[in-house]
C-alpha positions, 0 to 999 in steps of 0.5 A: 558192892559200892557206888559202881555196880559193874564187873570189869570184863577184863579182870572179873573184879568189881570196878570199885573193889579197892580191898585188892589194891590195899592188900597188894600194896607193898608200902603199907604195913599191917598197922596201916591196913588195920587203920584203913579197915578198922579205923575207917569203920570206927570213924564212920560208925561211932556207935560201933566204936563206942561199943567196942571201946566199952568191951575194951577193944 
């Protein structure tokens, strides 16, 4: 759960559930999705990025 702690009563999805939009996008490639998920995580968590790079990943 992110910034908005509520569920849309019409859809049953959390208001801030953006993953479903990314997954449903027809214009994003698998590489784009990987960059969004992994790339953002590595940028936000630099120690994770460093640990993964040390493992060759």
